N, C-alpha and C positions, 0 to 999 in steps of 0.2 A: 121704814114705815112711820108715819106721823103718830105721835102719842094721842090717844083719845082725850086726854086732859089738856092738850096744848092750847086749844082754842079758849078753854076756860081760863087758863093762866094768862094768855095774851089779852083777853078782854079785861081781866081784873087788873093787870099791870097798866093797861091803857087808861083805865079810870083813875088809877093812882097817879100816873104821870100828869093827867089833865088837872087833877086837884093840886098837885105840887106846883105846876106852872101857873095856875090861877093865883095861888098864894104868893108866889114870887112876883108876879105882875102887880098885884094889889099892894104889896108892901115895899117893893124895890123899884118898880117902874120898868126899867130896861136892864139887861145884863151888861156887865163889863167883861169884854172878851179881848184878849191881847197877850203879849208876851208875859211870861212868868218865870221867875228864878226857879231852877230845878237842880238842886245840889246832888241828886241821885243819878243823873244822866247827863251825857254830853250830846248835844243836838247839832247836826250838820248845818252850817251856814255857808258853805262853799266847798270846792273840791278838797281843800286841805284844812278848812276852818271848822272848829267845833267849839260850841259855847254852852255853858251850863244855864241855858235859857230856853225854856219851852216856847216855841214860836206862837202857838195858839192855845190858849187855855181860858177857862171860865173862872174869873175871880169870884169865888162863891161868897155869898153873905155869911157872916160868922155862924149863924144858927144852923146853916146847911152842913157845916163841917163837924158839927157835934154828932157823935154816934147816936143813932136812933131817931134822927130827924124825921125820916119818912114814916117811922112807926107812930108819929103823932097824928097821922091822918087816918081817919076811920076806914078809908079804902084799903089800907094795908091788911086789915083782917081778912078780907076776901082773897087777897093775894096769897097770904100764908096758907089759908085753907085749900086753895087750888093747888099750891105747890106740895103741900103735905099729902094730897091725894094722888100725886104723880109718882109712880114707882121709881123713877130715875132721879128727878130733881129733888124729890123728898129726902133723898139720902146724900145730897151733895151741896146743901145750903145750910147756913147756920151750924156748921161743924168744921172739923179739920179735914181738908181735902188735899190730895196731891198724889204722890207715889209712896211706896212703902218706906223709902229712904228720905223723903222730904215732904212734909205737910205744912200747910198754913191755914189759919182760920179764914173762912169764907162767909162773912156776915151778909145776909140778904140785903139789908137796907143800904149799906155802903156800896155794895156791888151795883145796885140799881142807880145810885147817884153817879158813880164813877164811870160805868160802862153803858149806861142808857141815857140818863138825863143830861149829863155833861156833853157828850158828843152831839146830841140833838140841839142843845143850846149853842154850841160852838158853830155848828153848821148853819143854823138859821139866824144867829145873833139876835134872837128875840125870845120872849117867854110865851109865844104862841105855839099851840100844839100843831105840829106838821105831821100829817098822817103818813106821808111817804118816808120821811126821816125816821119816824117811829118804827115802821115796818122794817126798814133796813137794819136799824140797830137792834131791834128785838130779835129778828131772825138770826142775826150774827151771834148774839148772846145766847139764845136758846140752843143753837147748834153746838156752840162751844161747850156749854154746860152738859150736854148729852154725850159728848165724845167719850169713848171708852179707853182712849189711849192718849197719853201725854208724850209728845215727841221731844226728845232732847237732841241737841247738836253738840258734839265735841268738836272744837276747832282750835287749831294751833296757828296763830298769826305768823306770817313770814315777813321779815324785815329785809329791805333791799331787793324787792321784786315787783315787777308789774308785767302785764300782758295785754295785747290787743285782742286776745281771744275771749270767748265767753267761758263758762265753766268748763273745766277739763276733767273728764271722768277717768278714774284710774281703777285698778282692780280692787275687789273686796269692798265696794261701796264707798271708797275714798274719792273725794272730789277736791280739786284745786279751783278756787273761785274767789271773786271779790267779796269782802265782808259786807254785811248789811250795816246800816248806821248803828243799830243797837249793838251789833257785835263789835264794831269799832269802839263804841262807848265803853263796853265792858273791858275791852283790851286796854284802853287808856287807864281804867280804874286799877287794873292789876299789873300795870307797867309792862305789858306785853308788846307795846309799840312805843317808840320814842315820841313824846309829846312836848313841844316847846311852848312855854307860855308866851302869849302875845296880847298886849293891850290890857293886861290885868290878870288876876288870879283865876278868873272864871272863863278864860278864853285860851284855847291852845291850837297849835298847828300840828297836824299829822301829815307827813309827806305822802304823796300818792304812791311812793315806793314801799309804804308800810301798810297797805290796805288790802292785802290778799291773805288767804289762809287755806290750810289743809283742813278738810271737814269730813265728818261722817255722822250720819243720823241713826238714832235708835229709839224705839218706842217702848214705853212702860205702861202697864195697866193703871187706870185711875183707882185710887183707894180713898176711903173715907172712914172716919170713926164710927159713923152710923151703920156701916156695913161690916165693921170688924176688921182688925188688922192681923197680919201673920204673927205667930208667936216668935219667930226669928226673922225679923226684917233683913233683907239682903241689901248690901250697899250697891251702888251703881257700878257698872263695869267701866271704871274711869280711874286714871287715864289709860287709854289704850291706843292713842295715835302717835305716841312719841317715836316709836320705831318707824312706822310708815312715813312720818313727817321728815325724819332724818334721812331716810332712804330717798325720799323725793328731793330733798336738798342736794344730796349727792348726785342724783340723776340730772338735776337742773345745772349744777356746776359743770358736770362732764359735757353736757350738750351745749349749754349756752354761756358758760363762764360766769363772771360776776362774783358777787359776794353775798348772795342770799343766805339767810340763817332762819331756822325755826326757833320760836320763843317758848311761850308758856301754854300748856294745854288748858282750855277753858271749857266748862260744861254749862250749858244754858238751855232753857226752853226754846223751842223753835219759834221764830218770829211770827209765823202764821198761826200758831196755836192761840186760841182765845177762849176765855180771858187768861191773862198771865196767872199761873197757879203756884208755881214753886220757884224758889230761889236757885241761882246757879252757884257754881264753885269753880276754883282754879287751883292747879298745881303751880308751885312757885320755884322752879329750878333757876339756877344762875343763867342769865341771858348773855350771849356773846353778841357784840355789836356788829352790824353790817357796815361796810364802807359805802356810803350812799353815793360817792362819786363813781362807783363801779357797780351799778345795780344789775341784777340778772333780769333779762327781758326775753319773753317768749312772743315772737312776732309772726311766725309762719306755721302753716299746717305741718310742714316737714319737721319743724322743731318739736311740735306737739307729739307727733308719732315717735320721734327719736327719744323723747323724754319717757313716754310710756314704755318703750322697749327697754331702755336702760333700767327704769324703775322695777320692771318685772325681773330682769336678769339679776339685779342686786339681791332679790329675795331667793335666788336659787341656792339650795344647800351646798352645792359644790363651790359656789362663789364664797359663801359664808365661811367655809372651812379652809379656804386658801389664805394662810397666814400672811404671806408676803403681799398678796393683793390687798388684803384688808389694811395692812400698814400703809400701802400706797394710797388707798382710797381715803383713809383717815387724814393723812398729811395733806392730801390734795384739798380737802375741805378746810382744814386748818389754815392752809396757805391763803385761800381765797378770802378769808375773813380779816386778814391783816392789811393795814393801810400802807405800811412802809414796803416799798419794792424789795429792799435788801432782805427783809424778813421773809417775804414770799419766795424769794430766790432760794433761800436755804431750805425751806420746807419742800419746794418743788424738786430740788436735787435729791432730797431724801426719797421722794417718789421715784425718781429715776433709778436709784440704787435698789429699791425694793422690786421694781418692775424688771429692770434690765440686768441686774446682777443676782440678787437673792433668788429670784424665780428660776434662774438658770444655773444655780449652784456655783457661781463664780466667786472665788475667794482670792486673796492676795492684795498686795499694796496698790496695784494699778486699778483705778476706778473709771476715770473718764473715758479712756480708749475703748475698753470692752463694753461699757454702757452705751457709748455712741454707736459701736458696731451693731449691737442688738437693736437699738432704737432704729437705726437705718434699715435693718432687715425687716422689721415689723412695719415701718411706715413708708417704705419705698413706694413711690408712685401712688400714694393714697389719694383717692379722688377729692377728698375734702381739703386736705392740706395742699395738694397739687404741687409737690416739690419732689425732686429726685433723692435717691439714697445718699449721695455724697453731701448734698446740702444739709440733710437732716443730721448726718454724722458731725459735720463741721459745727453746726449750731449747738448740738449737745455738748461737744468738747468745749466750746466757748462758755457754755453755762457752767461747766465744772470749774473752769479757770476763774470765772467771776465769783463763784461760790467760795473757792479756796482763798481768794484774796480777802473776801469778807470775813470768813471764820478765823483766819489767821491774823486778823487785825492789820493787814497791810494798809499803808497810807493811801487814801483814795486818790486816784489819778484820773483826771478827766480825759477820757479817750473815746474814740469812735467804736461802736459795736455794730456788728452785722446782724440784721434781723433775718428771720427764717427765709423770706423771699428775696434776700439780697440787698435790700435797702440798708443804709447806714444811719446810725443815730447816736447821740450822746445821752439820751434819756433812758435810764435803766428801767423805768416803768414800762416802756414800750417793749424792751427786750423780754422782760418778765411776762408781759401779756402774751407774747408769742410762745414762750416756754409753756405757759398754761395751756395754750391751744394744742401744742405737741403732746403734752402728757394727757390731756383730756381725751384726745383722739386715741392715744395708745391704750388708755384704760377702756375705752369703748370697744376696741378691737380685742383686747384680752378677755373682756366680759363675754363678747360674742363667741370667742373661741371656746370658752368653758361651757357656755349655755347651749351652743349649737356647733359642736365639734365637727360635724360633717360639712356644714356650710363653710366653716372656717379652716378647712383642711389646707395645709401648706403654709399657714401663718405661724410665726414664732409663738410659742406658748408663753 
């Protein structure tokens, strides 16, 4: 319902804006609008190009930037009186406003300059009063100031990932989607995405493979000093996306391969909330680099559904309590992040031992043969791998031989290797890529067996 004092505020603010624009026109002639250096934000200038340069801004006369400039106009008295009479806006201007854990000063005069006067001038590129532009900006500002909730988005950028899909919704309000420009800017600031300087210190390149994130939104009540603050302010529920983000990375690796990694949790006000009210924050854990030559890509609806399925299965308590499976999952993710195929090979064979030996209680000096037997039994005639049992067994035994040569420091010998589907190669990276497919599929089947034992009846545990 519209406030009975809103029209009074609107008319008073309109008179103030008319007076301010008249003063600017008489003293300065025409506005100067154009690019402006902005060392607080990175602005997108291309798919991967970000520059500390705001593309369109009003270069304000010096007197406008002085605090209290609008208060020098007689019309400001009527504006303040109208706002003081409003039960909502009267408590949210010229005071500290935000949430109970983060408040900032909200001075009326600068708010009107920054979020009403400037966008009108940038849009019209003149000091003439434009009724339509005023209505648009005033309505937006008024609605934002009256909102009872400030929305925060916690997001964890993913490095080494992209998708042709739109936002991908997961359980519990978690969403996988492309970051907004403001979110990429914040991620650059806290080193949550790799940014390479290009053409100078104020220009960076951020690969398209580093522009997605895991996100979740939460609202908090608006607080102000004029309304009183809680005796014991509560901190925000942050960070709380680290576990879902890591679980999603594991699901993406199992289904799609590649080297995607989750980086640093960031907490920021929702882009669509207006005006910006509170500052964000970030947790700063150590970040593992992704191998950009092997990005993880989600390209089909079938992959999306498989990722959702594995993501939910990874949260199953039975899965979490399976020690050998957790070792295999952890090493599978570790392997995918390494650039050298020799290192990935060693970690993937550890996965084999956890999956095909430890989970079956097999001990003893022989490793390769029993692991290959159990792998063949689990993956025989799997529709996605599309190979028979004997070929799976031969492939896993070959992986063990290559791993043994590596860990025992044998002199490297250039020799032909047989890939999963029978082709030969001398490129170890191709062999390791096939081994990743085999283990990823095995992990998927084991997860299904634990989460849906009836449907998976007959599979090797």
